[in-house]
C-alpha positions in Angstrom: 14.5 9.0 -9.9 11.1 8.1 -11.4 8.7 10.7 -12.7 5.8 8.5 -11.8 3.1 9.9 -9.5 2.8 6.7 -7.4 2.3 3.0 -7.7 -0.5 0.7 -8.8 -3.3 0.0 -6.3 -5.8 -2.8 -6.8 -7.6 -3.1 -10.1 -11.3 -2.4 -9.9 -13.9 -4.1 -12.1 -17.5 -3.1 -12.3 -19.7 -6.2 -12.3 -23.4 -6.8 -12.6 -23.6 -9.4 -9.9 -21.0 -9.4 -7.2 -21.8 -12.9 -5.9 -21.6 -14.4 -9.4 -18.3 -12.6 -10.1 -16.9 -13.6 -6.7 -17.8 -17.2 -7.3 -16.2 -17.2 -10.7 -12.9 -15.7 -9.5 -12.8 -17.9 -6.3 -14.3 -21.2 -7.4 -13.2 -21.2 -11.1 -10.0 -19.2 -11.3 -8.8 -20.2 -7.8 -8.4 -16.6 -6.4 -8.6 -16.3 -2.6 -11.5 -14.3 -1.0 -10.0 -11.3 0.9 -13.3 -9.7 1.9 -16.8 -9.1 0.8 -19.9 -7.0 1.5 -23.2 -6.5 -0.2 -21.8 -4.3 -3.0 -18.2 -5.5 -3.4 -15.7 -8.3 -3.0 -11.9 -8.3 -2.9 -10.2 -11.4 -4.4 -6.5 -12.1 -4.3 -4.2 -13.8 -6.7 -1.1 -14.2 -4.6 -0.5 -10.7 -3.1 -2.4 -8.9 -5.9 -5.9 -7.6 -5.0 -8.7 -7.4 -7.5 -11.8 -5.4 -6.4 -15.2 -6.5 -7.8 -17.7 -3.6 -7.3 -21.3 -3.6 -8.3 -22.2 -1.3 -11.1 -24.9 0.3 -8.8 -22.4 1.2 -6.1 -19.8 2.3 -8.6 -22.2 5.0 -9.7 -21.6 6.6 -6.3 -17.9 6.8 -7.0 -18.2 8.1 -10.6 -21.2 10.4 -10.4 -22.5 11.4 -13.9 -20.7 8.6 -15.8 -22.7 6.0 -17.7 -21.3 2.8 -16.1 -21.6 -0.8 -17.1 -19.6 -3.9 -18.0 -17.9 -4.8 -21.3 -20.4 -7.5 -22.0 -21.5 -7.3 -25.7 -19.1 -4.4 -26.4 -15.9 -4.3 -28.4 -12.9 -5.3 -26.3 -10.6 -2.5 -25.2 -7.9 -4.6 -23.4 -7.4 -7.7 -21.4 -5.9 -9.0 -18.1 -3.1 -11.5 -18.1 -2.3 -14.4 -15.7 1.0 -16.1 -16.1 0.7 -19.9 -15.6 3.2 -22.7 -15.7 1.4 -24.7 -18.3 -1.3 -23.1 -20.5 -2.6 -26.4 -21.7 -3.1 -27.8 -18.2 -4.8 -24.5 -17.1 -6.9 -24.5 -20.2 -8.2 -28.1 -19.7 -8.9 -27.4 -16.0 -10.8 -24.2 -16.7 -12.8 -25.9 -19.5 -13.8 -28.7 -17.1 -15.2 -26.0 -14.8 -17.3 -24.5 -17.6 -15.2 -21.7 -18.9 -15.7 -21.1 -22.6 -12.6 -19.9 -24.4 -12.6 -17.4 -27.2 -9.1 -18.3 -28.3 -7.7 -21.8 -27.7 -4.0 -22.3 -26.8 -1.7 -21.0 -29.5 2.1 -20.3 -29.6 2.8 -16.6 -30.3 5.8 -15.3 -32.2 6.9 -13.2 -29.2 7.7 -16.4 -27.2 4.5 -17.1 -25.2 1.8 -19.7 -25.4 -1.6 -18.1 -24.7 -5.3 -18.8 -24.5 -8.2 -16.3 -23.9 -11.6 -16.4 -22.2 -14.2 -14.0 -20.8 -15.4 -13.7 -17.3 -19.2 -13.5 -16.6 -19.2 -9.7 -17.1 -17.3 -9.8 -20.4 -13.8 -8.9 -19.2 -11.2 -10.8 -21.3 -8.5 -12.8 -19.5 -5.4 -14.4 -21.0 -3.5 -17.3 -19.6 0.1 -17.2 -20.7 3.3 -19.1 -20.4 6.8 -18.6 -21.7 7.9 -21.0 -24.5 11.5 -19.7 -24.7 
């Protein structure tokens, strides 16, 4: 029996421009559009939902908090996408205008990784097993 309180729901990212963020996740990363309205969009990677919520509307959820995006701030974490071939994904994303902050590299823990930022400064890693 688990002592966990529940299970993960969708990740929620606060973004400056919902349309720009939606276009990046759908047109560049290949996510599917699940839904959208004027203040949010839900994008899907397989069965996993990622919610993109405007900073302005997020203020209604977290009243009193100073909200923003991680752009121009120190990173505090990253999101990871497992791919079959990091080098192929890297070249495809670069051809679509993605600027990488770390080019593909083999890690001692058995994965090949590369890192980039989305338009709001969230860091993403593409990763494949090299074992």
